[in-house]
C-alpha positions, 0 to 999 in steps of 0.5 A: 796639307803638308806645311813643310816648304816645297824646297825642303820637301823636295830635298827630303825626298833625296834623303839629305838634310835641309841645310845640305851644302850643295851648289850647282852652276845655273848657267854660263853665258858670254855677254855681247859686251863687258857689263858694268859691275854696278849695273850687274849687281843691281840686276842680280839683287832685283832678281832676288827681290822678285824671287824670295826663295833665293834668299836675301840680297845682296848677291855675292858677285866675284870678279875673277881672272878665271871664272871657271877655276874659281867657281869649281874650287870656290866655297859658298860663304857660310854666313851669306843669306843668299842662295844665288851668287855670280862670277864675272870675268870680262864678258863671261858670266856664271850664275851659281845657286843652291840646288834647292832653288835650281832646275832648268826652268829656274835657270832660264828665268834667272838668266833672262831676268838678269839680262833683261830685268823684270819688274814686280813680285813673282808668285810664291809657289815655292811654298806649299801654301799656294793661291793657285786658282781652285777652279783650274785645280778641280778641273784637272784633278780627275786627270791627274788622279788617273795619270798617277794611279798604279805607276809601274816601277822600273825593274830592279837592278842588282847594284848594291853601291850607295850614292849616285854616278853620272855618264856623259856621252856625245850623241851626234844628235843635233838640234837642227836634226831634231827640228827637221824630224819634228817638222816631218812628224808634225810634232816638236823636237822635245817630243821626238827626243822624249819618244826616243828616251821612252823607247830606250826605257821600255826594257826597264819598265813593266808597264806604262812608264810615268816620266816626270819631264822638265820642259822649261820652254813653256810659257806660264806668266802666272807662275814664273818663279824659281825652285827645284822641280817647279816645272815638273810635268808627269807624262804617262806614256803607252806605246812610245811612238812619236804620235802617241807620245805627242798626244800624251804630252799634249794632254798632260800639258792641257791639265798642267798646274804648278808641281807644288800645287799638284803635290797638295791636290793629289797625295800620291804625287809625293809618294812617287818620289819617296824612298822605296816608291816606284823608280822614276826616270826624269827627262829634260832637254837643256836649252839656252836663253834666247837673245842676240849675241848670247853664246852658251859656254860649256860647264867644266867637268868639275862643276855641276850643271844646274839641271835635273841633278837629283835622281830622286828615286831612280835615274835622270836623263838630260840632253845638253847642247855643246859645240856645233849644236850637238847634244851630249847625253847626260845620265845621273843614276842611283848606284842601285842601278848597274853601270853597264845597264845605264850605259846600255840605256844611253846606247838604246836612246841613240839607236832609237833616235837614229831609227826614228830619223831613218823612218822619217827620211823613208816616209 
């Protein structure tokens, strides 16, 4: 068993130091009414008490005239002992955190708990030493050993630059359209969109792709805690039809255990993410928290959005809701993949979605 804390293990996959100074926006929301700063501070500090991975309270709360400009230009206080802080401007609230504690699962939990504070401590699955039930792990072990064996690599590219790059493209795909197709296919909007991505990825993969998905709409009250990649669920896909992807996702979900526990139970899980291992393509559909009167705000280009922002070993693709309910396709990739190749991947995704929709309309 690796005694390194889970957050630091994730960070080491990206090749960066544990104290790397990187922060991203977890989420921006427009509240139904302007909150009382004292009440908001109390709610923020209660969230940190519930999730120790965030550091120590108090949470820095800054009331500013321009919440976006201040956040995009702000420097995190070097002497702060908390990895979460907030900007407030009237009814607009923006949460910002260090990327080792922020992913879409964390985003949803934190926003929900700030708006409707929870009570009681959260499980400590941010640490590799977990007390997750041994019986469930043992039942799921054969499935994960098979799923994560002989994972095919993404086909190598010829790009030689270092670092990462990002492509954002309006897709024209709306949440309502996804829901309509899913109803006809007797599946879910997430699975339909994942199918389109799997089809788009096929030319880059020589075998059955294993796609780590972040599906933060699932409910797991026994491990509702925060931390980067806390909610990863690797899904092994064969022929990427909606029915096949639905079955693969459902089977993986049935054997789900927290990702930090999976790392310890199946050693090859971590090997998938190490530098030089098989390139992986992560997938996510960003959602906003439920709540009457809560209006999502668009994160400005100058500030990173909390989500799958680390293409640990390959690329990460996510859909972000925008004005009118239409998704923006977001692709962040290592520059060892060529830009033209990544733009073609985005086009294939949109084309695959349109074909699935057209086939559904003809059925």
